[in-house]
N, C-alpha and C positions, 0 to 999 in steps of 0.2 A: 466605678464601684469596685470595692476591694474583692479579691478572689479568695480570701480566707474564709473557710467554713466556720472556724472558731469565732472569728469576728462577726460573721452573720448570725450565728446562734446567739452570741452575747448581745448583739444589737436587738435581735428579735425579742429575747427575754427581757431586756431593759425596757423596750417600748411596751411590751405586754404588761409587765409589772407596774410601770408608771401609770398606764391607763387604768388597770384594775384598782390600784391603791387610790388614784384620784377619784374614781367612782365610789369607792368605799368612804373616802373622806367627805364627798359631797352628800351621799345618802345618810351616813351616820350624823353628820353635822346638822342636816335639816331635820332628821328625826328628833335629835335632842333639842333643837331650837323649838320645834313644835311642841314637844313634851313640856319644856320649860314655860312656853307661852300659855299652855293649858293650865299649868300649876298656878301661875300668876293670875290668870283669868278666874280660876276657881276661888282663889284667895279673895280677889276683889268682889266676886259675886257673893261670897259669904259675908264680907263686910257690909255690902249694900243691903243684903237681906237682914242682917242683924240691926242695921240702922233703921230700916223700914219697920221692923218689928217693935222698936223702942220709941217710935214716934206716936205722939198724941196731939189732939187739937184742943187748945185752950183759948177761949175768947176769940175763936176764929183764926188763931195762928198756930203754926206747928211748934211743938215743944218736944225736946228729946229727953226721955226719962233718964237715961244714963248713957255715957259715952263708952266706946270700946275700951277694953282694958289694956290693949297693946300700948306700952309706954312710948313707942315711936310716934304715936299720934299726939303726944303731949309736949314733945321736944320740938322747938322751931327748926324747920328743915330736917326733921328726924327721919325722913325716908318713906313714911307712910302718911297718906293724906285722905281726908274725906270732906265732902261739902254737900249740903242739902239745900236746893234752891226751889222755893215754892213758886207756883205759876202766878200768884198774885203780885209778885214783885216785892215782897217783904224782905227784910235783911236776911241773907242766907245763914244757915247754921254751918259751921265748919270747925275742923280740928285746929288745935293750937299750933300744930306743925306748919299750917299754911301761913301763919303769922298774919300779915295784912294782904296776902295774895287772894284774889277772888277768881274762881274758875267760871268760864262760860264758853258756850259753843263758838262764840265769835272770836275768842282768843286762842283757839286751838290752831296748831300748825297744820299746813295743808297735807303733809306727808304722814302716813301711818307707819308704825313699826311693830311687826309681829302681831298685827291685828289690834293694836292699841293706838288711840289718838295721842299726839304729842303736844305738850304745852311747856311754857317756861315756868320753872319752879320758884319757890321763895328765895333760894340761894343763887338764882341765875342759871342753874343747870336745867336739863331737860327732864321732865317727868312724863310717865306714860299713864294715860287716863282711860278709865273705863266708865261709860255712861249708861245709866239705867233709869228709865222713866217709870214711875210708880204712881198709884192712886190710893189715897187713904180715905175710907168712908167711916164716918162716926155719926150715927143717927141719920138725920136728913142732910147732914153737911158732908160734902165730898171735896177733897183737895187733891189736885194733881201736882206732883213735885218730881224733881230730877235729882238723883243721887250720883255725885261724882266721887269715884274712888281712884286713887293714884299711888304710884310708887316711883322711886328714882330709876331712871334709865340705866344709870351706872351700876345699880345692883344686878340688873339682868345681864348687862354686858360682862360684868365680872364673873357671873355664874357661867356664861358661855365660854369665856376665856379659860376658866378653871377646868373646863371640859376639853376645849380644843387643844390646849398645849399637851396634855398627856396623850390625847388621841394622835396628834401629829408625831410625838416621840415614838409611840407604839408603831405607827405606820412606817416611820423611817427605819426602825429596827427590823420590822417585818420585811421591808423591801431589801435591806442589806442581806438578811438571811436568805431570801429568795434568790438574790443575785449570786450569792456564794453557792447556793445549791445548783443554780443553772450553770455556773462556771465548772463545778465539779462534774456535773452531768455531761457537759461538753468535753471535758478532759477525759473522762472515762469512756464516753461514747466514741470519741475519735481516736482512742488509743489503738484500735485494730489497724487504722490507716498508717500509723507510724510503723507498726509491725510489717505491713505490706511494703512500705518504702524500704525497710531494711532487707526484706527478702528480694526485692527487685535489684537493690544494690549488690547483693550477693550474686545474683544471676549475671549482672553486667560485669562483675569482677571475675566471673568464671568459677566462683566457689560452689555454685549449684546450677542446675539446669531447669528446674521446675519449682513452682511455689507450693508451699504446704497447704493441705486441705483444711487445717484447723482454723477456727475463727467463727465469728458470728454468722448466723444464717443469712443476714442481709448482705454480707461481703462475699459469701461463697460463690454466687453467680459471677461476680467480677473476677474472682480468682480462677474459676473454671475458664472464663473467656481468655484471660491472660495466658493460662497454660496452653490453651488451644492455639493462641497466636504464636507462642514460643515454639510449639511443635511445627506449625506451618513455616515459621521462620527457619527452623533447622532444616526442614525439607528443602526450602528455597536455597539455603546455603549449600547443601550437598549438590543440588542441581547446578548451581553456579560454578562450583568447583569442577564438576564433571565437564561442563561446557568449556570452562577455561582450559582444562587439560586437553580436551579435544581440539580446541582452537590452537593451542600451543603446538600440538603434534601436527596439526594440519599445515601450519605455517613453516614448520621446521624443514620439511622436505623441499617445498618450492624455493625457499631461500637458499638452501644448500645447492640446488640445481642452478639457480641464478649465479651463485658464487663461482661454480665451475665454468659456466658459460662466460662469465666476465673475464676469466683468465685468458681466454682466447682473443680478447679485444686488444687493440693497440695500447701501448703503455700509458699514453696520456688519457685515454678513455677508461682503461682498466681501473686505474686508481679512483677515478670519480665514481664508477659503477660500484666498486667494492664499498666505498664510503656510503653510498646511498643504500646499498643492501644492508650494511651494518646499522644505518640509521633506522631502517624499517624494523630490523630485529630489536633494537633498543626500544623503539616506540611500542612495538607489540608487547614486549616484556613489561613496560611501564603501564600499558593499558590493562594487562592481565592483573597486575598487582593492584591497580586502582579499582578494578571491579570488585575486589574484596573489601575495600575500605568501607567501614561503617556497617558491614554485614557480619563479620566474624565477631566472636565473643570478645568483650573487653578483658584485658589482663593487666596485672600490675607489672610494669616494665621498669627495669633498673637502667638508668642512663649510663652509669659507669660500665655496666656489662655490655650494652650495645656499642658504646664508644670504643671500648677496648677491642671488641671483635673487629670493628671497622678499621681501626688503626693497624691491627695486626695484618689485615688483608692488604692495606695500602702501603705498608712499610716497605715491602720489597721494591715497589715502584719508586719511592722517594729516597731509598737508601743510596742508590747509585748517583743521585743528584745532590747528596749531602744535606738533605732537608731534615731538620730536627722537629720532633713532636713534643708538645707540652700539654699534658692532660691534668686538669685541675677540677675534679668533680667529686663531691661528697658521695661516698658509697651509699648513704641513706636516702639519697634523692630518688624517688620513684614517681611515676605518673600512671594513671589508668588509661592505657592506650595499647593497641595491638603492636607487638614488637616489630612485625614486618613493616607496619606503617611508619614507625619511628625510624627504623633502619633505612627505609626508602628515602625519607625526608633528609636524614643526616647524610646518607650516601651521596645524594645529589649535590649537597653543599660541599662535602669533602672532595668530590670529584673536581669541582671548580677550584677549590683551594689547592689541591695537588697540581692542577694544570698551571696555575699562575704563581705559586709560591716560589721564592728564590732560595731561602735558607731556613725558614721556620714557619710552623703552623701551631696555633694555640687553640685548645678546646677547654671551655670553662662553663660552669652552670651555677645559677643561683635560684633559690626557691623560696617563695613566701607562702602565705596561707592559701592563695588561690591560683597562682601562676608559677610555672617553671620556665626560666629563660636560659636556653643553651646558646652560647656564643662561640662562633668559629671564625678566627681571624688569621690572616697570612701577611707576609711582607712583600707581596707582589706589587705590580704597578697600580692595582686598585682601579677605581673609576671615578669620574667626576660626579659630584652629588646630583647634578641635574639629569643624570642618566639612571639614577636608582629606580625611579618609577617605571621607566621603559624596560629595564633589565628584568623586571618581574613579569613581563608579558611574554607570551609564547613566541618563539622564533627570534628573540632578541638576545644576542650573546654579549657578555660583558668583556670578552677578550678581543683579540685581533680577528680579522675576517677569516672565516673558515674554521675557526677553533670552536667547535661545539655547535649544537643545534639550537641552543637557547631555550631548552625545555626544562632543565633540571631545577632551576630556582622557581619557575612557575608551578611545577608539580609539587615541590616542597611547600610552597605557599598554599596550594589547594588542599594539601593534607592538613596543614596547620589550621586553615580556615574551617575545614570539615569538623575538626575537634573543638572549635570555638576559640582558636588561638590566632596567631598572625606570624608573618615573617617580615623582618625589617633589615634594611641595609644601612651601613655606616662605615666610616673610616676607622680601621683598626689602629691600636696603639703601636703596631709594628710598621705601619705605613701603608698597608694594602687594604683589602676589603674585609669588613667584618659583617657576618650574617648572624642575626639574632633570631633563633627559632623559639617562638613563644607558644607553649602548650599549657592548657589548664591542668591542674592536678587531678581533677575528676572530669571525665569525658562528658559531653553534652548528653542530656537525656533524650533529645530528639535527633541524635546523629543519624544522618541519612546517607545512603550510598551516593557517591559522587563519581563522575566520569571525568578523567583528566586527559589532556592531549588533543 
């Protein structure tokens, strides 16, 4: 089932309108059908009564003083018919419109239509018949007879059609107007939600810290809950920062003491101990940075600014080795991500590039509507493609034995994944390794804190 409120409201309105209009169609159709059947029944009753009033008995037989004046009775298959059948079996009296057709109960069709009997008419069509038994008394003589009055079924169906088509058109127009009204109602009713989305986007981008209190009464409780959540989140961030600072201060002194103690070790062990102490310090720094990921406010980060700062920091290291830098990034490329997270991810990749590059390092970036791809390539020895997957795992280094702890690329990938992106390895056009850091232009709405290392 779709998760769109607008679609649900539209579907509910469509079903409700369709059911309501179908009910209106059914009720009005049957009311008019009953009304029309009553009109025809009254007309046939009036004809039967008029014929009965004009009958007389002459020489023991029924005689009609005068026929109804309606000209349709005089025209063959004229659409109106009557017949008088005496009980004695004498030749029935009938209208000229019946021509040589004779009505009887035995010739009636089994099915009735709107309360009328059906029979075949003089033109082969169906006629609707009303039957009335009557008794005529004249002196001591009493005669029982049956009066058949009929009309064409096509006449009634044409009258029903002339009513149903305008009714259908009216209901279609009414349904369209109601659907339009429901669409406008949904558009106007859900507009506050769009306003809330913009306010939340401003909070994530760091342009505001709280949501405004203005809005419909139904939305105000939600806004209050979100503001309370933001306040609790800010409190949690401050506590996390305080704990991170305490942890960093607590680790600094023991690591410094261990470094001094390691100086007293034999040369072969001293170097290994210092490397391990430095490894612990680097891992602690990365864990402290990772603890902030997804908790700090989102900000608009310029890639050219972050890249320029990192290159200026690493240039003194590469200048002595004669390594050249190529930076090809559009100044307008920005992403919604914490600058420290982007710097951490890029810094780990650049550390590897500086370690293995021989003469050149290239940095470039491309951006489409959804994703920004930052590519960092070098002209170093690179790695075999079958090692790319393992190089993104923790503890696996892409270089020679002992060169690096194999954490940089794994941490960078974790950062990219936390923002809804990815990190990919390939062979660069310079011949070495190329790392593609893919980050969405807008951070995930459900970004959660992650722990790396």
